[in-house]
C-alpha angles and dihedrals in degrees: 000000000000132000111256116238092246092055089051090050092048090050089059096242114164127222087261092060090053092062091083093060090093101031126109124291095260091057092045090051091051090050092051092051091046103040105012089237118140110220106187105114121228114186097216093049092047090050092050089048092051092048088052092049091050089050092051092047091048091051092049089050091052092051093045116112090202117122117254091238132029112270101192102059093121092049091049091048089052093049092051091047093050090047094052093047095049116107 
């Protein structure tokens, strides 16, 4: 059984830690012993994990108070122009 992507994210594993997911058995075994993360991939489990991740992200987006579009584009443009023109 493989560890779903959301579990990996919640465990705080970085992208570098995920490289071992496709490496030989010896490396996977060392990762299991070191991090407690199972690395054998199961398509159904991965698909369920991705669906769960999408659900969590969708809920977070609905709760977000961020505007749908950027509201400070002109301010950003002015900052970039001033930075480029500065001596």
